C-alpha positions in Angstrom: 111.3 62.2 108.3 113.0 65.4 107.1 110.6 67.9 105.7 111.0 69.0 102.1 109.9 72.6 102.8 113.4 74.2 103.1 114.7 72.2 100.2 111.7 73.2 98.0 112.1 76.8 99.1 115.8 76.9 98.1 114.9 75.3 94.8 112.1 77.8 94.0 114.4 80.7 95.0 116.9 79.7 92.3 114.5 78.7 89.5 111.7 80.9 88.3 111.0 80.0 84.7 108.7 83.0 84.1 109.0 86.8 84.3 108.4 88.8 87.5 104.7 89.2 88.4 104.5 92.5 90.2 106.2 95.7 89.1 104.7 98.1 91.7 105.7 98.2 95.4 104.0 95.5 97.3 104.0 94.5 101.0 103.5 90.9 102.1 102.5 90.1 105.7 104.0 86.6 106.3 103.6 84.0 109.0 102.0 80.7 110.0 98.2 80.5 110.7 97.1 82.1 114.0 100.3 84.1 114.5 98.7 87.5 114.0 99.0 87.8 110.2 95.5 89.3 109.9 96.2 91.9 112.6 99.4 92.9 110.9 97.7 93.0 107.5 94.9 95.2 108.9 97.3 97.6 110.5 99.1 98.0 107.2 95.9 98.2 105.2 94.8 101.1 107.4 97.4 103.3 105.8 95.8 105.6 103.2 98.3 104.7 100.5 97.9 100.9 100.9 95.3 98.6 99.4 95.9 95.2 100.8 94.4 91.8 100.2 94.2 89.2 103.0 94.0 85.5 102.3 94.0 86.1 98.6 96.4 83.4 97.2 94.0 80.7 96.1 94.3 77.0 96.4 94.6 75.2 93.0 91.6 76.2 91.0 90.0 75.2 87.7 91.1 77.1 84.6 90.2 80.8 84.4 87.4 80.2 81.9 85.8 77.7 84.2 86.2 80.0 87.2 84.7 82.8 85.2 81.6 80.7 84.6 81.5 79.9 88.3 81.6 83.6 89.1 78.6 84.3 86.8 76.7 81.3 88.3 77.3 82.6 91.8 76.4 86.2 91.0 73.1 85.1 89.4 72.3 83.0 92.5 73.1 85.9 94.8 71.0 88.3 92.8 74.1 90.3 91.8 75.4 90.7 95.3 79.1 89.9 95.3 79.2 89.7 99.1 76.9 86.6 98.8 78.4 85.1 95.7 81.0 82.9 97.4 78.4 81.5 99.9 76.0 80.6 97.1 78.8 78.7 95.2 79.7 76.7 98.3 76.1 75.7 98.7 76.3 74.3 95.1 79.4 72.2 95.9 82.0 74.6 94.4 83.8 75.0 97.8 87.2 76.3 96.8 85.9 78.6 94.1 83.3 80.0 96.5 85.8 80.5 99.3 88.3 82.3 97.0 85.7 84.6 95.6 84.5 85.5 99.1 88.1 86.4 99.9 88.2 88.7 96.9 85.2 90.5 98.3 86.9 90.6 101.7 89.9 92.4 100.1 87.6 95.1 98.7 87.7 93.9 95.1 84.6 94.3 93.0 83.0 91.5 91.0 83.6 93.3 87.7 87.3 93.6 88.6 87.6 89.9 89.2 85.7 89.3 86.0 88.1 91.4 84.0 91.1 89.7 85.4 89.8 86.2 84.6 88.8 87.2 81.1 92.2 88.7 80.6 93.9 85.4 81.5 91.7 83.6 79.1 92.4 86.1 76.3 96.2 85.7 76.9 95.9 81.9 76.7 97.1 81.6 80.3 94.0 80.2 82.0 95.9 77.6 84.2 95.5 78.3 87.9 97.4 75.3 89.4 100.9 75.7 90.8 102.5 78.5 92.8 103.3 80.9 90.0 99.8 81.1 88.4 98.1 81.4 91.8 100.4 84.2 92.9 99.9 85.9 89.5 96.1 85.7 89.9 96.2 87.2 93.4 98.5 90.1 92.2 96.3 90.8 89.2 93.1 90.8 91.2 94.6 93.5 93.6 95.9 95.8 90.8 92.5 97.3 89.7 91.6 97.9 93.3 94.9 99.6 93.9 94.3 101.9 90.9 90.7 102.6 91.8 91.7 103.6 95.4 94.8 105.6 94.4 97.0 103.4 96.6 100.8 103.4 96.2 101.2 99.8 97.5 99.3 96.6 97.3 99.9 93.0 98.5 98.4 90.1 100.4 99.2 87.6 103.1 101.7 84.8 102.5 101.6 81.7 104.7 104.2 79.7 102.8 108.0 79.6 103.4 109.3 80.0 99.9 110.6 83.6 100.4 113.3 83.6 97.8 110.7 82.5 95.2 108.3 85.2 96.3 111.0 87.8 96.0 111.8 86.8 92.4 108.1 86.9 91.5 107.8 90.3 93.2 111.0 92.3 92.8 109.4 95.3 94.4 108.1 93.3 97.3 108.7 93.9 101.1 108.2 91.0 103.5 107.2 91.4 107.1 107.1 88.1 109.1 105.1 88.0 112.3 106.3 85.5 114.9 104.2 84.3 117.9 104.9 82.1 120.9 104.2 78.6 119.5 102.3 77.6 122.6 99.8 80.5 122.0 99.6 79.5 118.3 98.7 76.0 119.3 96.0 77.2 121.7 94.6 79.5 119.1 94.6 76.9 116.4 92.7 74.5 118.6 90.2 77.1 119.5 89.5 77.6 115.8 89.1 73.9 115.2 92.4 73.3 113.5 93.7 69.7 113.6 96.8 70.9 115.5 99.4 68.7 117.2 102.6 69.9 118.8 105.0 67.9 116.7 103.7 69.2 113.3 103.4 72.8 114.7 106.9 72.7 116.1 108.2 71.6 112.7 106.3 74.3 110.8 107.1 77.0 113.3 110.8 76.3 113.1 111.0 75.7 109.3 109.2 78.9 108.5 111.3 80.9 110.9 114.5 79.4 109.7 113.6 80.1 106.1 112.7 83.7 106.8 115.9 84.3 108.7 118.0 83.0 105.9 116.0 85.2 103.5 116.5 88.2 105.7 120.3 87.8 105.7 120.2 87.9 101.9 117.6 90.7 101.6 118.1 92.9 104.7 116.4 95.9 103.1 113.3 93.9 102.1 112.6 91.8 105.1 111.6 92.4 108.7 110.6 90.1 111.6 108.3 91.4 114.3 106.8 89.5 117.3 103.1 89.4 117.8 103.6 90.1 121.5 105.4 93.4 120.7 102.8 94.4 118.2 100.1 93.9 120.8 101.9 95.4 123.8 104.0 98.1 122.2 102.2 98.9 119.0 103.6 102.3 118.1 107.2 101.3 118.3 106.6 98.0 116.5 104.4 99.6 113.7 107.0 102.3 113.2 109.6 99.6 112.6 107.3 98.1 109.9 107.0 101.5 108.1 110.7 102.1 108.5 111.1 99.2 106.1 108.4 100.3 103.7 108.8 103.1 101.2 105.9 105.0 102.9 105.8 107.7 105.6 104.4 106.5 108.9 100.8 107.6 109.3 99.6 107.8 113.0 96.1 106.7 111.8 97.3 103.1 111.5 97.5 102.9 115.2 93.7 103.3 115.3 93.2 100.7 112.6 90.0 99.6 114.2 88.4 102.8 113.1 89.9 102.8 109.6 88.5 101.9 106.2 90.5 98.7 106.0 88.6 96.4 103.6 88.4 93.6 106.1 85.8 95.5 108.1 83.3 95.3 105.2 83.6 91.5 105.1 82.5 88.5 107.1 86.1 87.7 108.2 86.0 85.6 111.4 88.5 88.0 113.1 86.5 91.2 112.6 85.1 91.1 116.1 88.6 91.0 117.7 90.0 93.5 115.2 87.3 96.0 116.3 88.9 96.0 119.7 92.1 97.5 118.4 95.4 96.4 120.0 94.9 94.2 123.1 97.1 91.9 125.1 94.5 89.3 126.3 95.9 86.7 123.9 99.5 86.9 125.1 100.3 83.9 127.3 96.9 82.3 126.8 98.6 78.9 127.1 99.3 79.7 130.7 95.6 79.6 131.5 95.5 76.0 130.6 99.0 74.6 131.0 99.4 71.3 129.2 102.0 68.7 128.3 101.7 69.9 124.7 102.8 73.4 125.6 105.7 71.9 127.6 106.7 69.8 124.6 106.8 72.8 122.3 109.0 74.7 124.8 111.3 71.8 125.0 111.5 71.1 121.2 111.8 74.8 120.3 113.9 76.0 123.3 116.8 77.5 121.3 114.8 79.6 118.8 112.3 80.6 121.4 115.0 81.9 123.8 116.7 83.7 120.9 113.5 85.6 120.2 112.8 86.4 123.9 110.2 83.8 124.8 110.1 82.5 128.4 110.6 78.7 128.2 110.7 78.3 132.0 107.0 79.0 132.5 107.6 82.1 134.6 106.5 85.7 134.0 107.5 87.5 130.9 110.0 90.2 131.5 108.6 93.7 131.8 108.8 95.9 128.7 112.0 97.8 128.5 110.3 101.1 128.8 109.1 100.3 132.3 112.5 99.4 133.7 114.1 101.8 136.2 116.4 104.6 135.0 118.4 107.3 136.7 119.6 110.9 136.0 123.2 111.8 135.7 124.4 114.3 138.3 125.4 117.9 137.3 128.8 117.3 138.9 129.5 114.3 136.8 128.4 116.1 133.6 130.5 119.1 134.5 133.6 116.9 135.2 133.3 115.3 131.8 132.8 118.6 130.0 136.0 119.9 131.5 137.9 116.8 130.5 136.6 116.9 127.0 137.4 120.6 126.6 141.1 119.8 126.6 140.7 117.6 123.6 138.9 119.9 121.2 140.8 120.3 117.9 138.3 121.3 115.3 135.7 124.0 114.8 132.3 124.1 113.1 133.8 126.1 110.2 136.2 123.3 109.4 133.3 120.8 109.4 131.3 123.1 107.1 134.4 123.4 104.8 134.7 119.6 104.8 131.1 119.0 103.7 130.8 122.0 101.3 132.0 120.2 98.1 129.4 117.6 98.6 126.5 119.7 99.8 127.1 122.1 96.9 128.0 119.3 94.4 124.7 117.5 94.0 125.3 114.7 96.6 122.4 113.1 98.3 122.8 113.0 102.1 121.6 109.6 103.3 121.6 107.8 106.7 123.4 104.5 106.6 120.0 102.6 106.9 118.7 104.5 103.8 121.8 103.5 101.8 121.6 99.9 103.0 118.1 99.6 101.6 119.0 101.0 98.2 118.5 98.4 95.4 120.6 100.3 92.9 122.6 103.4 93.3 123.4 103.8 89.6 124.9 107.1 88.7 123.9 108.9 91.9 126.3 110.6 94.2 125.8 109.7 97.9 127.1 111.3 101.1 127.2 109.1 104.1 127.9 111.0 107.4 128.5 108.9 110.5 129.4 110.0 114.0 130.9 107.6 116.6 129.5 109.4 119.6 131.6 107.4 122.0 131.7 109.5 125.3 130.5 112.9 124.1 126.8 112.7 123.6 126.4 116.4 124.5 128.4 117.6 121.5 126.7 115.0 119.3 123.4 116.7 119.9 124.9 120.1 119.0 126.3 118.7 115.7 122.9 117.0 115.0 121.1 120.3 115.3 123.7 122.0 113.1 123.3 119.3 110.4 119.5 119.6 110.5 119.7 123.3 109.6 121.8 122.4 106.6 119.9 119.4 105.3 122.4 116.8 106.4 121.2 113.4 107.5 123.6 111.4 109.6 124.0 108.2 111.6 124.9 108.5 115.3 126.5 105.5 116.9 125.8 105.3 120.7 128.3 103.4 122.7 126.9 101.1 125.4 130.1 101.2 127.5 130.2 105.0 127.6 129.8 106.9 130.9 126.4 108.5 130.1 124.8 105.3 128.8 124.0 103.5 132.0 125.3 101.3 134.8 126.0 97.6 134.2 124.4 95.7 137.0 124.9 92.0 136.6 124.0 91.2 132.9 121.6 94.2 132.5 122.1 97.9 132.1 120.2 100.4 134.2 120.0 103.2 131.7 120.3 106.9 132.2 117.5 109.4 131.4 120.2 111.4 129.6 120.8 108.5 127.1 117.0 108.3 126.4 116.8 112.1 125.8 119.8 112.1 123.6 118.6 109.2 121.4 115.1 110.7 121.0 116.6 114.1 120.2 118.7 112.6 117.4 115.7 110.9 115.9 113.6 114.0 116.2 116.2 115.9 114.2 115.9 113.4 111.4 119.0 111.3 112.0 119.5 107.6 112.6 120.7 106.0 115.9 123.1 103.1 115.5 124.3 100.6 118.1 128.1 101.1 118.7 129.1 97.6 119.3 131.6 96.7 122.1 129.9 93.4 123.0 132.8 91.0 122.4 134.9 93.2 124.7 132.2 93.2 127.3 131.9 89.4 127.1 135.6 89.0 127.8 135.9 91.7 130.5 132.6 91.0 132.3 131.5 87.6 131.2 128.1 88.8 129.8 126.2 87.0 127.0 126.5 89.3 123.9 123.3 87.8 122.3 121.2 88.4 125.4 122.7 91.9 125.9 122.1 93.0 122.3 118.5 91.8 122.3 117.9 93.7 125.6 119.4 96.9 124.3 117.6 96.8 121.0 114.3 96.2 122.8 115.1 99.1 125.2 115.7 101.6 122.3 112.7 100.4 120.4 110.5 100.7 123.5 111.4 104.4 123.6 110.6 105.0 120.0 114.2 104.7 118.7 114.5 102.1 116.0 117.9 100.5 115.6 118.7 99.0 112.2 122.5 98.6 112.2 125.7 98.4 114.3 129.1 99.9 114.0 132.1 98.2 115.7 133.9 100.0 118.5 137.7 99.9 118.3 138.4 99.1 122.0 142.0 98.8 123.1 141.4 95.1 124.0 140.6 94.4 120.3 144.1 95.5 119.4 145.6 93.6 122.3 143.9 90.3 121.4 143.6 90.8 117.6 139.9 90.6 117.1 137.1 93.1 116.1 133.7 93.5 117.8 132.0 93.1 114.4 133.2 89.4 114.5 130.4 88.5 116.9 128.3 88.2 113.7 128.9 85.4 111.3 128.1 87.7 108.4 131.2 89.8 109.3 133.5 87.1 110.7 135.9 86.5 107.8 139.4 85.1 107.5 141.2 88.4 107.8 141.6 87.9 111.5 141.2 84.2 111.7 137.5 83.5 111.1 135.2 81.9 113.7 137.4 81.1 116.7 137.6 81.4 120.4 139.2 84.5 122.0 140.4 84.2 125.6 141.2 87.0 128.0 143.2 86.8 131.2 143.3 89.7 133.7 144.3 88.1 137.0 140.8 86.7 137.4 139.6 83.4 136.0 140.2 83.4 132.2 137.1 84.3 130.1 136.6 83.1 126.6 134.1 84.0 123.8 133.6 82.3 120.4 133.1 84.9 117.6 131.2 84.3 114.4 128.2 82.5 115.9 125.4 85.1 115.9 123.4 86.2 112.9 122.5 89.9 112.3 119.1 88.7 111.0 118.2 87.2 114.4 118.2 90.7 115.8 116.5 92.5 112.9 119.8 94.3 112.0 120.3 95.2 108.4 123.9 96.4 108.2 127.3 96.8 109.9 128.8 100.2 109.2 132.2 98.9 108.3 130.7 96.8 105.4 130.2 100.0 103.4 132.7 100.7 100.6 133.5 104.4 99.9 135.3 106.1 97.0 136.4 108.9 99.4 136.5 108.6 103.2 137.2 111.5 105.5 137.9 110.4 109.1 139.1 112.1 112.3 139.9 108.8 114.2 142.5 109.5 116.8 142.0 113.2 116.5 143.8 113.3 113.1 141.5 114.5 110.3 142.6 112.9 107.1 141.2 111.5 103.8 141.5 108.0 102.4 140.5 106.7 98.9 138.8 103.5 97.8 138.1 102.0 101.2 136.8 98.4 100.7 133.5 97.0 102.1 132.0 93.5 102.3 128.6 94.3 100.7 127.6 96.5 97.7 124.3 97.9 99.3 122.8 98.6 95.9 126.0 99.7 94.3 126.7 96.7 92.0 128.9 98.6 89.6 131.7 100.3 91.4 132.5 102.4 88.2 129.2 104.2 88.4 128.1 106.8 90.9 130.2 108.0 93.8 130.0 107.3 97.6 131.7 109.6 100.0 131.9 108.8 103.7 132.6 111.1 106.6 133.3 109.8 110.1 133.7 112.1 113.1 134.0 111.7 116.8 132.3 114.6 118.6 134.9 114.7 121.3 137.4 116.4 118.9 135.0 119.1 117.8 134.3 122.4 119.6 130.7 123.2 118.7 129.4 126.1 120.9 
């Protein structure tokens, strides 16, 4: 029987007959039970500017006036101790009411704050607490006085449903972080906790929730992020930084020591407190291997495609080593000197010309944004935005000089690193062995406040070398993230083979594969070896946590030095508005350079 969950999610995302609930920034850890949602929530809650609820969305409850009476009954039985109120109610047969009030205490909410919220709903004539909207409204209202009391900027709570479009309409200032875990480990964990878990229903739930979130992430790239539990446990800093890259908060290193934080869960009787006190640990990764079963094998068989897409080993062998532990090599001085000499013959422009190019915007009230910052904008309005991008191509040395020059002048830029460039690494089989020089360059660019972007030549690599673009892209994104360099977007590389065969590298993504060049189709290349073919338009950017493609951005004024010819174009089109829904308001100026043309000393 086909599940109604996706259909209901789509319906709810289109029809919300009531006004938005939340008007302050909110963060929602999402995922199915036993996937690591509590760990994720605790890490976020450890931030000094966050006040987060946990399992705060109630089941259907009696009206607010009845629940208010239950609260008073429980408080009297507990001698005024809110920490015992829920347990006392459960003893008296009010199981759901008691459980929810215990969760309010777990979230750091005081009894008088819950009392005030319930009384407010009664006074407003909105006591009903049945249905998704009233229950979400109750959870949000309960967290608001706690947020104000603690001085937090953001609040929120865990969401275990799959109706992400509906949640987004209820909370227009919401950010959604979905945590994904190997379903075989989810099954083992659920059974350990006494869940009535069977592989068929878990497979259906795991797939439906993942599919729903991935569809949502395509529509709301600046509001949605998927992380794996395995990455959070094994590579916490890189993964947590990705979470805070999404949120409108500065990363606080203290969240990495969440076990020593004042997160509200530690003052509760949450069943996970013991394991949370351990901090990050990897003992639970691959737990299904300790007791292999037919159920685990069935999950791997039923979910093989999405599991492979997200890097899970469905063969039963060892997990691949983290990217940061793979071998690297150092470029030789001779090789570097030879490229410097070759590049010196191509220099056409000087720093003074670059400064002259940027001056009208730096002096004219333009905001300098990285592409990822612009992609996350909800509404640009009347603002003036300067978007600087550098296709680094083969000259990473000059790119770092430009980056330092820009830092001194308050310019933020996006640097696109090309994976087929000489300094990037050696392609051995279907993997790169990366150079230390690449790692140092990427880290330096981030340290200077710029963004690193993946310069995409994957379709060309598929046709020339027969590699799998999806596997290659996933490996490279994991490599950068393992070295503290988050990648949020791509920019297509204009390889000569693209012109020869009339395709664009951006067409690997179905979001970018339109009819201008023929839409989804198979491209074939013959070079004297066996013909190689690749079908474009079959990957989704959301599968890789990517939020934009650089060529999707429309610009009123566009300065480019492509081909070594510095020129200006007007009104360049883009596929997506990125927060600029009225093209008559504001102004967006783009600058694209290729460092190889510039003579920075």
